[in-house]
C-alpha positions in Angstrom: 150.7 186.6 -13.0 152.2 185.9 -9.7 153.1 189.0 -7.6 156.6 189.3 -6.4 157.1 189.1 -2.7 159.9 189.8 -0.2 162.4 186.9 0.0 161.8 186.4 3.8 158.1 186.0 3.1 158.8 183.3 0.5 161.1 181.4 2.9 158.5 181.6 5.7 155.8 180.3 3.3 158.0 177.4 2.4 158.0 176.4 6.1 161.7 176.8 6.6 161.6 179.3 9.3 159.9 182.5 10.5 160.3 185.8 8.6 162.6 187.1 11.3 164.8 184.0 11.0 164.8 184.4 7.2 166.0 188.0 7.5 168.9 186.7 9.6 169.8 184.2 6.9 169.6 186.8 4.2 171.9 189.1 6.3 174.3 186.2 6.6 174.5 185.8 2.8 172.9 182.3 2.9 170.1 183.1 0.5 170.5 183.6 -3.3 168.2 184.6 -6.0 169.1 183.4 -9.5 172.6 182.8 -8.3 173.1 186.2 -6.8 173.4 186.8 -3.0 170.1 188.2 -1.8 169.8 191.5 0.1 167.1 192.5 2.6 164.3 194.1 0.7 164.8 192.0 -2.4 161.7 190.5 -4.0 161.1 187.5 -6.2 158.5 185.0 -7.4 158.9 181.3 -7.1 157.4 180.8 -10.5 160.1 182.8 -12.3 163.0 183.0 -9.9 165.3 180.4 -8.4 165.5 181.2 -4.7 167.9 179.1 -2.7 168.7 178.8 1.0 172.1 177.2 1.8 172.2 176.1 -1.9 168.9 174.3 -1.7 166.1 175.7 -3.9 162.8 176.6 -2.4 159.9 174.5 -3.8 158.2 176.2 -6.7 154.4 176.6 -6.6 153.9 173.7 -8.9 156.1 171.5 -6.7 153.8 171.7 -3.7 153.0 168.2 -2.4 150.4 167.0 0.0 150.3 163.5 1.4 148.9 161.5 4.3 150.8 158.7 5.9 149.4 156.0 8.1 152.3 156.1 10.6 152.9 152.8 12.3 153.9 152.5 16.0 157.6 152.6 16.7 158.5 155.5 14.3 159.4 159.0 15.4 157.6 161.9 13.7 160.8 163.6 12.5 163.1 163.3 9.5 166.2 162.6 11.7 166.4 161.3 15.2 169.6 161.9 17.3 168.8 158.7 19.3 168.9 156.7 16.1 165.3 155.5 16.3 163.3 154.7 13.1 161.8 157.9 11.6 159.0 158.5 9.1 161.6 159.3 6.5 161.7 155.6 6.0 158.4 155.9 4.2 159.3 158.9 2.1 162.3 157.7 0.2 160.5 157.7 -3.2 159.4 161.4 -3.0 162.0 163.9 -4.4 160.6 166.9 -2.5 161.4 167.3 1.1 158.2 167.0 3.1 157.5 168.0 6.6 155.0 166.6 9.1 152.1 168.9 10.1 152.2 168.3 13.9 153.3 165.1 15.5 152.3 161.7 16.6 154.3 160.2 19.5 156.3 157.0 19.1 153.5 154.7 20.3 150.7 156.4 18.5 149.7 155.4 15.0 147.5 156.8 12.3 147.0 159.8 10.1 150.0 162.1 9.6 149.7 165.0 7.1 152.9 165.7 5.2 153.6 168.7 2.9 156.1 171.3 1.8 153.5 174.0 1.8 154.7 175.9 4.8 151.9 178.5 4.7 149.2 175.7 5.0 151.1 173.9 7.7 151.4 177.0 9.8 147.7 177.8 9.4 146.6 174.3 10.4 148.8 174.3 13.5 147.8 177.8 14.7 145.8 177.5 17.9 143.2 180.1 16.8 142.0 177.8 14.0 141.1 175.0 16.4 141.5 172.3 13.8 139.7 169.1 14.9 141.6 165.9 15.3 139.9 162.6 15.9 141.5 159.6 17.6 140.4 156.0 18.1 141.2 155.3 21.7 141.4 152.0 23.7 141.5 152.2 27.4 141.7 149.5 30.1 138.5 149.1 32.0 135.0 150.3 31.4 134.8 154.0 30.6 132.4 155.5 33.1 129.8 158.3 32.4 131.6 160.5 35.0 135.0 160.1 33.1 133.3 160.7 29.8 131.6 163.9 31.0 134.8 165.2 32.6 136.6 165.0 29.3 133.7 166.5 27.4 133.7 169.5 29.8 137.5 169.9 29.9 140.1 168.3 32.1 142.6 170.0 34.4 146.2 169.1 33.4 149.5 170.5 34.6 149.5 173.0 31.7 146.0 174.2 32.3 142.4 173.0 31.6 141.8 171.5 28.2 139.1 172.6 25.8 136.1 170.3 25.8 136.6 167.0 23.9 133.9 165.1 21.9 133.5 161.5 22.9 131.4 159.1 20.7 131.3 155.6 19.2 131.8 154.0 22.6 132.2 150.3 22.5 132.8 148.1 25.6 134.8 145.0 24.7 135.7 142.6 27.5 137.9 144.4 30.0 138.5 147.3 27.6 136.6 150.3 26.1 137.1 151.7 22.6 135.9 155.2 21.7 136.5 158.1 19.4 137.8 161.4 20.9 137.9 164.6 19.0 140.1 167.5 20.3 140.8 170.9 18.9 144.1 171.6 20.7 147.6 170.3 20.0 149.2 169.7 23.4 151.8 167.1 23.8 150.3 163.6 24.5 147.0 165.3 25.2 144.7 162.4 24.6 146.8 160.1 26.8 147.1 162.7 29.6 143.3 163.5 29.5 142.5 159.8 29.9 145.0 159.4 32.7 143.6 162.4 34.5 140.1 160.7 34.7 141.6 157.4 35.8 142.1 155.4 32.6 145.2 154.1 30.9 145.4 154.2 27.1 146.6 150.9 25.6 146.1 151.8 21.9 145.8 155.2 20.2 145.3 155.9 16.5 144.5 159.2 14.7 141.8 158.6 12.2 140.9 162.2 11.1 142.4 165.7 10.9 140.2 168.5 9.7 138.4 167.2 6.6 141.0 164.4 5.9 140.2 160.9 6.9 142.6 158.0 7.2 140.1 155.5 5.8 141.4 152.0 5.0 145.0 153.2 4.2 147.3 150.4 5.5 150.0 151.1 8.1 153.2 152.3 6.5 151.4 153.4 3.3 150.9 156.9 2.0 148.7 158.6 -0.6 148.5 162.0 -2.2 145.6 164.2 -1.2 142.9 164.7 -3.8 142.5 168.3 -5.2 139.2 168.7 -3.4 140.8 167.7 -0.1 143.5 170.3 -0.6 141.1 173.0 -1.5 138.9 172.3 1.5 141.9 172.3 3.8 143.0 175.7 2.5 139.4 177.0 2.9 139.5 176.1 6.6 
């Protein structure tokens, strides 16, 4: 039997905000349990109780969803963009649950994007202490030098500090360009692009192909798929 938990903890697990923010919402009367306004200290279970924030029910345990999307270039990793640019919501219209991206890919980066309404898992994957590996297929202009490769593998000095060492492999020189895979364990903004720029190379194509144990595989751009149970279990095991 599921153990009852404080309302603010359930809201935080759903990925809607921190426990402190949830306490503010409860104090403001914006949270209800089975139709009654919740009070600080109240407990509930998502399997037996209907917990709502601003009238919208928190996802029940059996409603947790896990997808990956092959995000094409030109789409913003958000559900709504104030500038009116295309967002990943375009690819999620047929899913009734509201899913949230785990991390971001910038406008001109394509590839694997994990989507879920499991806030607890999302927060765990994004926490810096877990050092979740993310692998990108990178194309740079010019021939990647040994010096540049070793610099990125040792850590590059950026304006926000030195990076953790990256792993560089599968190097392929093609004409005037170089393709390679880069694996990083941090989540800084535009980190791969900035690391390459710092060692003298401009990124002309960038695609995330792996995150933790999840691989993009041959999933076409703009398509999504549900994670298999074994993939979800391994993600949660870390």
